[in-house]
N, C-alpha and C positions, 0 to 999 in steps of 0.2 A: 585505094590501090597500094597494097603493101610493098610491091616491088619498086614503085616509083616514089613512095613516101608521100602520096597525095591523099588528103582527106576529101573524098568525093562529096559528102553531105553530112551534116550534123543535125539530127532532129531537134526541134525546139530552138535552134540557133540559125541565124541567117548566114550560113557558111556553105559554100560550094567550091569544089576544085581548089582547095587550099594546099599549096605546096609546102606543107609543114616540115617534112623531112629535109628537103634541100635548104630551107631557110635556117633550120637549126644547125645543119652542117656548116652553112656559110658563116654563121655566128660563132661556132665553137670549134670547127675543124674535127669534130668527133664523129665516129660512125653512128648513124641514126636508124632505128627500126620503128616503123609505124604499123600499128595493127588495131583492129577493132577491140574495144575494151573487154567484151565478153569472151571473145576467142582467146585473148591473152590471159584472161582470168582462168579459163578452162585449162590452158597450158600450165599455169601456176599450180593448179590443183593436181595436175598429172605429175609435175616434177617435184613439188614440195608438199602437197596437201593430201586431201582425202581420197584421191583416185590414183595414188602412186602404184597400187597393186593391180590396177585395172587398165587393160589396153583399149577398152571400149566403154566410154562414159559420156554423159551429157550434163553440162552445167546449165541450169536455168537461172538467169538473173532477173530480179524483180526490183525495179526502182521507178524512175520517170517513165521508162518503157520496159519492154520484156525482150530478152534475147536468149539465144541458146548457143553455147560453145560445145562443139561436137568433136570428140576424140574417137577415131576409128583406127584400129590396129596400131595404137600408140602415137598417131599423128593427128594434128588439128586439121579438120576440114576447112578449107579456105574459100573455095568457089572462085568464080571468074574475077570478081573484084575484091576478094578477100573479106567478104562480109556475109557469108552464108550463115543461116540460122536465125533469120528474122521471125522468131516465134510470135512476136506481138502482132504480126500482120496476117496471121491465119484468121480467116473470117469465122466468127462465132455466131453472129446474129445478122442475117441478110437484111433485116429491117431495123438495125441498130443505128447508133450514132455515126456521124462521119468522122473518120480518123484524120489526124494531121497529114497522113500520107496521101489523102484524097479518096481512099476507099471507104466502104461502109461496113460497120459492124466488126472491126478488127478486135482481136483479143485485148489489145492495148486500151481500147475504149472502155473496157469493163474490169480489167485486172491490173492496171498500173497503180502506182501509189496515189496519183491524182484522182483516178477513178474511184478508188476505195474511199478516200477522204470525202469526195463529192457525194457519194451515196450515203455515208454516215450523216453528213451535214443535212442533206435533203430529208432523210427520214426523221431526224430530230426536229427539223422545221415543220414537218407534217404532224408532229405531236407524239411521236414514238418515244417511250420512256427509255432512258439510258443514263448511266453514270457519267457519260461523256457530254451530257447536255450543258454543263457549266464550263466546258472548255472554251477559252477565248480563241485559241488558234489550234485547229484540229491537226494532229500529227499521226503518222503511221505508228510511232512508238506508243502513243496513248491508246490508240485503237487496239493494238496487239495486247497491251497490258490489260485493257478492259475485257478482251476476249479470254485471256488467260485466267481472269478472275471470274468468268462466268456471266458477264453482262450479256443478256439475250440478244440485243441488237448487234453488238460487236461480234458475238459468236456466229450469228446468222450471216453477217457480211463476210467474215473470214471463211466460213464453210462454203458460201456461194463462190468466193474466190477459188477455193480448193476445187470445186466442181469445174469451173472454167479452165483452170490450169490443168487439172487431171485429164480433161478431154483433149487438150492440145498436146500434153505430154504423151498420151496414149498414141496419138498419130506419130509422134517422134519415135516411140518405142517400136511401133509396127514397121517404120521405115528403116531404122538403124540397129535395132536389137542390141541395145547397150546392156552392160552388166550392172551399171550404177547410174542413178539420177541424183545430181546434187542440186540443192536449192540454195541460192545466194541472195541475201538482202535482209533488211531490218525485219521483214515479215517472219523470219524464223523465230522471233520473240513470241509468236503465237503458234509455233509448230505443233503443239499438242492438240490444237483445234484444226489446223490447216492440213497436216499430213494425212490423217485418217480420211478426210474428204478427197484428197488427191489420190490416195491409194485405192479407194472404192471405185473411182472412175477408171483408173488404170486397169483394175481387175475386170471391170465390166466391158471395157472398150478396146483392150489390146489382146493379142493372141496369148492364150494361156502358156504356151511353151516359151514365150518371150518374157512374161512377167513372173513366172513361178519362183525364180531365184533372184529377181531384181531387187537391188537395194535402193532405198530412198533415204538420203541423208542430207544433213546440213553441210554446206561448204566450210572449209577451214578458214578461208580468207574472205574478208569483206572490208574491214577498216584498214587493212594493211595495203595501202594503195601502191606501194613500191613493188609488191610481189609479182604482178603481171609483167612489169618492165624487166624485173630480174629473170623471169621465165623466158622472155624474148631473147635476152642476151645469152642465157644458157643454151637455148635452142640454136642460136646463131653459132655458138662455139661447136655444138654437135655437128651441124651440117656444113660448116666451113664458110658460112656467109660473113661472119665477123672477120675472119682472116682475109677474105677477098676484099672487103671494104678497106681494111688496113693497107693491104698491098696496093690497091687502086688509088689510095690517098683520098 
């Protein structure tokens, strides 16, 4: 809940209804702005990054989970609880794995960093040849590097990821008609393999008039963790929220 500064839930952590904003304010006396990380990241791309020239864009973040930060008419979509854009919980496979959210076959069960690592490890254990077979600890970075170098197993896994992502992104395109899709995450290290697979699904599954001029690009920010926070402050300056918080004390 962005207005109250309350973290309603944190996937992978045992956190519910944490009054983070009020607690930080109590400790520091400073104005505090709490927002979903992907939405704040999308705002950073709009204000400082690769979607500055676009009023309608969608940032897709790929890490432990998958999320979408949606900018429409220059503003971040928030939704009722400030957490719109849970792309990772679109159902991809009705007969698939159970997701941590409780549902079956969510995109996150096949396209998150953990899911990618698990598939590579499983296929190697089943005897499939790969330059990754000697890896002591499988990482997304090593899988991306292997795919970029043409390792057949890694290429197949990344292309499959691209098809899953592309199908979900096509739904987003049909709903919101953005000018640009930004992909954020370590997975961009394999973008020469990933993006063509994503693009094919977009072209096959979204309206032609929506995808004909659509740009698919890498996000500017990923490791610069302070940029989403800076974007929240700048937005607060624009809309007067920061001034109101200062005046209210």
